C-alpha positions in Angstrom: 0.0 0.0 0.0 1.4 3.4 -1.0 2.1 5.6 2.0 0.7 9.1 2.4 2.3 12.4 3.3 1.8 11.6 6.9 4.9 9.4 6.6 7.1 12.4 6.9 5.2 14.8 9.2 5.4 14.4 13.0 2.4 12.8 14.6 0.6 15.0 17.2 -2.6 15.4 19.2 -4.3 16.2 15.8 -4.1 12.5 15.1 -7.1 11.2 17.0 -6.5 8.2 19.4 -2.8 7.9 18.5 -1.0 7.5 21.8 1.2 10.3 23.3 4.2 8.0 22.8 3.7 8.6 19.0 3.8 12.3 19.2 6.8 13.9 17.7 7.6 10.8 15.7 6.8 10.4 12.0 4.3 7.8 11.1 7.0 5.5 9.8 9.1 5.8 12.9 6.1 5.0 15.1 5.1 2.0 12.9 8.7 0.7 13.2 7.9 0.1 16.9 5.3 -2.5 15.8 2.4 -1.1 17.7 -0.8 -3.2 18.4 -4.4 -2.1 18.6 -4.1 -2.0 22.4 -1.4 0.6 22.2 -3.9 3.1 20.9 -6.6 5.1 22.9 -10.3 4.5 22.4 -12.4 5.1 20.5 -10.4 4.0 17.5 -11.3 3.3 13.8 -9.2 0.7 12.1 -9.0 -0.7 8.6 -8.2 -4.3 7.9 -5.5 -4.8 5.3 -6.4 -8.4 4.5 -10.1 -7.5 4.0 -9.3 -4.6 1.7 -7.0 -6.8 -0.4 -9.7 -9.5 -0.6 -12.3 -6.9 -1.7 -10.2 -5.3 -4.3 -9.2 -8.6 -5.9 -12.9 -9.8 -5.9 -14.1 -6.7 -7.6 -11.3 -6.7 -10.2 -12.0 -10.3 -11.0 -15.7 -9.6 -11.5 -15.1 -6.5 -13.7 -12.8 -8.5 -16.0 -15.4 -11.3 -16.3 -18.3 -8.9 -16.8 -16.4 -6.8 -19.5 -16.6 -3.5 -17.6 -14.1 -1.0 -16.5 -13.7 0.4 -13.0 -13.6 4.0 -11.9 -14.2 3.6 -8.1 -15.7 6.5 -6.3 -12.9 8.1 -4.4 -15.2 10.2 -2.1 -15.8 7.0 -0.1 -12.4 7.1 1.5 -10.8 10.4 0.3 -7.6 8.5 1.1 -5.0 8.8 -1.7 -3.0 5.8 -0.4 -6.2 3.7 -0.8 -6.9 5.2 -4.2 -3.5 3.8 -5.3 -4.6 0.4 -4.3 -7.5 0.8 -6.8 -5.5 2.3 -9.6 -2.4 0.1 -9.4 -2.1 -2.6 -12.0 -3.0 -6.1 -11.0 -2.2 -8.2 -9.0 -1.2 -5.5 -6.6 -4.3 -3.4 -7.3 -7.6 -3.3 -9.1 -6.2 -1.9 -12.3 -8.9 0.7 -12.4 -9.6 2.7 -15.6 -9.8 5.9 -13.5 -11.2 7.4 -10.4 -14.6 8.9 -9.8 -15.1 12.0 -7.6 -18.0 14.3 -6.8 -16.6 17.8 -6.8 -13.8 19.9 -8.4 -12.1 20.2 -5.1 -12.0 16.4 -4.7 -10.6 16.3 -8.2 -7.9 18.7 -7.2 -6.9 16.4 -4.4 -6.7 13.5 -6.8 -4.6 15.5 -9.3 -2.2 16.6 -6.4 -1.6 12.8 -5.9 -1.0 12.0 -9.5 -4.4 10.6 -10.7 -4.5 11.1 -14.4 -8.1 10.1 -15.4 -10.9 11.6 -13.3 -14.6 11.3 -13.8 -16.5 14.0 -11.8 -19.9 12.3 -11.5 -21.8 15.5 -11.1 -22.7 18.8 -12.8 -19.8 21.2 -12.6 -21.0 24.8 -12.9 -18.7 26.6 -10.4 -16.6 29.0 -12.4 -13.5 28.5 -10.2 -13.7 24.7 -10.6 -14.3 24.9 -14.3 -11.4 27.3 -14.9 -9.2 25.0 -12.8 -10.2 22.0 -15.0 -9.5 24.0 -18.2 -6.1 25.1 -16.9 -5.3 21.5 -15.8 -6.1 20.1 -19.2 -4.0 22.9 -20.9 -1.0 22.1 -18.7 -1.1 18.3 -18.8 -1.7 16.6 -22.1 -1.9 13.2 -20.4 -4.7 14.2 -18.0 -8.4 13.4 -18.7 -11.2 15.1 -16.8 -14.8 14.3 -17.5 -18.0 15.7 -15.9 -21.8 15.6 -16.4 -24.6 17.8 -17.6 -28.3 17.3 -17.0 -29.7 20.4 -18.7 -29.1 22.8 -21.5 -28.8 25.4 -18.8 -25.9 23.5 -17.3 -24.2 23.6 -20.7 -24.7 27.3 -21.0 -23.4 27.9 -17.5 -20.3 25.9 -18.3 -19.7 27.9 -21.5 -20.2 31.2 -19.7 -17.8 30.2 -16.9 -15.1 29.1 -19.4 -15.5 32.3 -21.6 -13.9 30.6 -24.5 -10.9 29.3 -22.4 -10.6 25.7 -23.5 -7.3 24.7 -25.3 -8.7 21.2 -25.0 -12.5 20.7 -24.9 -14.0 19.6 -21.6 -15.4 16.1 -22.0 -19.0 16.0 -20.8 -21.5 13.2 -20.4 -25.2 13.6 -20.5 -26.7 12.5 -17.2 -30.0 10.6 -17.4 -32.0 10.5 -14.3 -35.4 9.2 -13.3 -38.6 10.2 -11.5 -37.9 10.6 -7.9 -34.2 10.3 -8.4 -31.4 12.8 -7.9 -29.9 14.9 -10.7 -30.3 13.8 -14.3 -32.5 14.6 -17.3 -35.9 13.2 -16.6 -36.7 12.1 -20.2 -34.9 11.2 -23.4 -36.1 14.3 -25.3 -34.4 16.5 -22.8 -31.3 14.3 -22.8 -31.0 14.5 -26.6 -31.2 18.3 -26.5 -28.4 18.4 -23.9 -26.3 16.2 -26.1 -26.8 18.4 -29.1 -25.9 21.5 -27.1 -22.7 19.8 -25.9 -21.8 18.6 -29.4 -22.3 22.2 -30.8 -20.3 23.9 -28.1 -16.8 25.3 -29.0 -15.5 24.5 -25.5 -17.2 21.1 -24.7 -17.1 17.7 -26.2 -19.8 14.9 -25.9 -18.1 12.1 -24.0 -21.0 9.7 -23.5 -23.9 9.1 -21.1 -24.1 8.3 -17.4 -26.3 8.2 -14.3 -26.8 6.7 -10.9 -29.3 3.8 -10.6 -28.9 3.7 -6.8 -31.1 6.8 -6.5 -34.0 4.8 -7.9 -34.0 1.8 -5.5 -32.9 1.0 -2.0 -33.3 -2.8 -1.6 -32.7 -6.0 -3.6 -36.4 -6.9 -4.1 -37.8 -7.9 -7.5 -39.5 -4.5 -8.0 -36.3 -2.6 -7.2 -34.3 -4.8 -9.6 -36.9 -4.2 -12.3 -36.6 -0.4 -11.9 -32.8 -0.6 -12.1 -32.9 -2.8 -15.2 -35.4 -0.5 -16.9 -33.3 2.5 -16.2 -30.1 0.9 -17.5 -31.9 -0.1 -20.7 -33.0 3.5 -21.1 -29.4 4.6 -20.6 -28.2 2.2 -23.3 -31.0 3.4 -25.7 -29.9 7.0 -25.1 -26.3 6.1 -26.0 -27.5 4.3 -29.1 -29.6 7.3 -30.2 -26.7 9.7 -29.8 -24.3 7.4 -31.7 -26.8 7.0 -34.5 -27.2 10.7 -34.7 -23.5 11.2 -35.1 -23.2 13.4 -32.1 -20.0 11.8 -30.7 -16.7 13.0 -32.0 -15.0 11.0 -34.7 -12.5 8.4 -33.4 -13.3 8.8 -29.7 -14.8 5.8 -27.9 -17.8 7.0 -25.8 -18.3 6.2 -22.1 -21.5 4.7 -20.7 -21.3 4.7 -16.9 -23.5 3.6 -14.0 -23.1 1.3 -11.1 -23.0 2.3 -7.4 -22.1 -0.3 -4.8 -25.6 -1.9 -4.6 -26.4 -2.8 -8.2 -23.2 -3.2 -10.1 -24.1 -6.8 -11.0 -27.1 -5.4 -13.0 -24.8 -2.9 -14.8 -22.5 -5.8 -15.8 -25.5 -7.9 -17.0 -27.4 -5.2 -18.9 -25.0 -2.6 -20.3 -22.1 -4.4 -22.0 -24.3 -6.4 -24.5 -26.3 -3.2 -25.3 -23.2 -0.9 -25.7 -20.5 -2.9 -27.4 -19.1 0.3 -29.0 -18.6 2.0 -25.7 -16.5 1.7 -22.6 -18.9 0.6 -19.8 -17.6 2.1 -16.6 -18.7 1.0 -13.1 -18.2 3.6 -10.3 -18.8 1.5 -7.2 -16.8 2.9 -4.3 -17.8 1.2 -1.1 -16.5 -2.2 -2.1 -13.0 -1.5 -1.0 -14.0 -1.0 2.6 -17.5 -2.6 2.6 -19.4 -2.7 5.9 -21.3 -4.8 8.5 -24.6 -3.0 7.7 -26.3 -1.6 4.6 -23.9 -2.8 2.0 -23.5 -6.2 3.7 -27.2 -6.6 3.2 -27.5 -5.3 -0.4 -24.2 -6.0 -2.1 -24.5 -8.5 -5.0 -21.1 -9.9 -4.2 -21.7 -13.3 -2.6 -25.4 -13.0 -3.3 -25.9 -13.0 -7.0 -22.1 -13.1 -7.9 -20.6 -16.4 -6.7 -20.7 -17.2 -3.0 -17.7 -15.3 -1.7 -18.9 -11.9 -0.3 -16.8 -8.8 0.4 -15.5 -8.5 3.9 -15.9 -5.4 6.1 -12.6 -3.7 6.5 -13.7 -1.1 9.1 -14.2 -1.4 12.8 -14.4 0.9 15.7 -13.0 -0.2 19.0 -14.8 1.4 22.0 -14.3 1.1 25.7 -17.0 0.5 28.3 -17.3 3.7 30.5 -20.2 2.8 32.6 -22.5 -0.1 33.6 -25.4 1.9 35.3 -28.0 -0.8 34.8 -27.7 -4.7 34.4 -28.9 -4.4 30.8 -27.0 -1.2 29.7 -23.4 -0.3 28.9 -22.2 3.1 27.9 -19.2 3.1 25.5 -16.8 5.9 24.6 -17.9 6.1 21.0 -20.3 8.6 19.5 -21.5 10.3 16.4 -18.1 12.0 16.1 -16.4 8.7 15.8 -18.8 6.3 13.9 -21.3 6.3 11.1 -25.0 6.2 11.9 -26.9 7.4 8.8 -27.4 3.9 7.3 -27.8 2.0 10.6 -26.2 2.0 14.0 -23.1 0.1 14.9 -23.3 -3.5 16.0 -21.3 -5.0 18.9 -19.3 -7.9 17.6 -16.7 -9.1 20.1 -14.8 -8.4 23.2 -11.2 -7.4 22.4 -8.8 -10.0 23.6 -11.5 -12.1 25.4 -13.3 -14.1 22.8 -14.3 -16.6 25.5 -16.6 -13.8 26.9 -18.3 -12.8 23.7 -21.5 -14.4 25.1 -21.8 -11.2 27.2 -22.7 -9.5 23.9 -25.3 -12.1 22.8 -28.5 -10.4 21.8 -27.1 -6.9 22.4 -28.2 -3.9 20.3 -26.9 -0.4 20.0 -30.0 1.8 20.7 -28.5 5.3 20.3 -25.4 7.4 19.8 -24.8 10.8 21.4 -21.9 13.0 20.4 -19.5 11.0 22.6 -21.5 8.1 24.0 -22.9 4.8 22.6 -25.8 3.1 24.4 -25.4 -0.7 24.2 -28.5 -2.6 25.4 -27.5 -6.0 26.4 -29.6 -9.1 25.6 -32.3 -10.3 28.0 -31.0 -13.8 28.0 -27.5 -12.6 28.6 -28.7 -10.5 31.5 -30.8 -13.3 33.0 -28.0 -15.9 32.8 -25.4 -13.6 34.2 -23.3 -13.6 31.0 -23.9 -9.9 30.6 -22.2 -9.2 33.9 -18.9 -10.3 32.3 -18.9 -7.0 30.4 -17.1 -4.7 32.7 -16.0 -1.1 32.9 -12.7 -0.8 31.0 -13.5 -3.6 28.5 -13.0 -2.9 24.8 -15.7 -3.9 22.3 -15.2 -4.2 18.6 -18.0 -2.6 16.7 -19.1 -3.2 13.1 -20.2 -0.2 11.1 -22.6 0.7 8.3 -21.7 3.0 5.3 -18.0 3.7 4.9 -18.7 7.1 3.3 -19.8 8.6 6.6 -17.3 6.6 8.8 -13.9 7.5 7.4 -14.7 11.2 7.2 -14.5 11.4 11.0 -10.8 10.4 11.1 -7.7 12.2 9.8 -5.2 9.3 10.2 -6.5 5.7 10.3 -4.5 2.8 11.6 -4.4 -0.3 9.3 -4.3 -3.6 11.1 -3.0 -6.9 9.5 -6.0 -8.9 10.8 -8.9 -7.4 12.8 -9.8 -10.9 14.1 -6.4 -11.3 15.8 -6.5 -11.2 19.7 -4.6 -7.9 19.6 -4.3 -6.8 15.9 -0.9 -5.6 14.7 -0.9 -2.1 13.2 1.0 -2.3 9.9 0.2 1.1 8.3 -1.8 4.3 8.7 -3.6 6.1 5.9 -4.4 9.8 5.8 -7.7 11.1 4.7 -8.3 14.4 3.0 -11.9 15.5 3.8 
């Protein structure tokens, strides 16, 4: 794994939960002492190196078999060292075609770390961001930056912001949306008009079509899958219409892109056969980290794709602060430490004491405050006395849901070799840029 700039700067109190013994040392100097998880304060978010390597390899294998390209969404981690794992050639990495990001600022971070192909899966109308893109394209002939438009007014705003400044045309995809969805043209007539406006622009170039099917469904039921498939077929039909109309530039292979982390299997099944003349690009981002919540329940990996699922690579380790009632424990983890928007954390095991995991049987996290977690212990565990084995000072490993809102709470995240070890060895630390 490629190290980040934190390898050279001294660690300090700004690095949450790193011990005072690390302060003043560089990250590499501290890692040379071979610290374990127990050497860190709680709460502590860790990433599992083995789980990430497993997930990246699984996704790369699937993409190759499905005939799609990967442009994983970098906003999930905003960790350049983890981006490199996605972009590096196989077998070390996923061999991704490029990196997806959501804003011009995120794209600037990626460029500062050497990413050469960036898909901004969003409308870009901010004049400062657009002028930066134009300047970046002018200065670097090997850099490719693409963005989206979902209205002719977006095209006009882009042209006005650029004011004729485009030594190389900005490549823009028509975004097709759906009723009740997020951004995106709501019908093919509108989408065609957008494509024609892009093709006629002196500073823009029609690059393809794209969208986000995840905004149209939130489960894996038959009705949800039918909506996703119908949307993907519409996306393919739009691409075909634009190609037949000769709106794409001569000699440039268009891009057709979809695929969040929930329905990428449908993208692989539907789009490649319908778009043989295009690069079908999947933008899933959560797979590298995965989770023990929303994505664990909806990801097609291990459900519709073979029988080997992704593994959650993120955990929070939290310490019991108080046992005010037989059925309640308060832990030192809160909303500033763990994700909670797609489900609350789940208590998985007692650190270093697997023989006492029965104390957590039937437990459920009922609430998070800013700095406290309410762990309700199971009725049977309380009645049998097993819950009494959970004591003040014990450390509990928590599984989380939704990596996008977990990693953004941490500036420097320890990477452990194996989160299932009795006291996991810390082998790296990755810096986030949120």
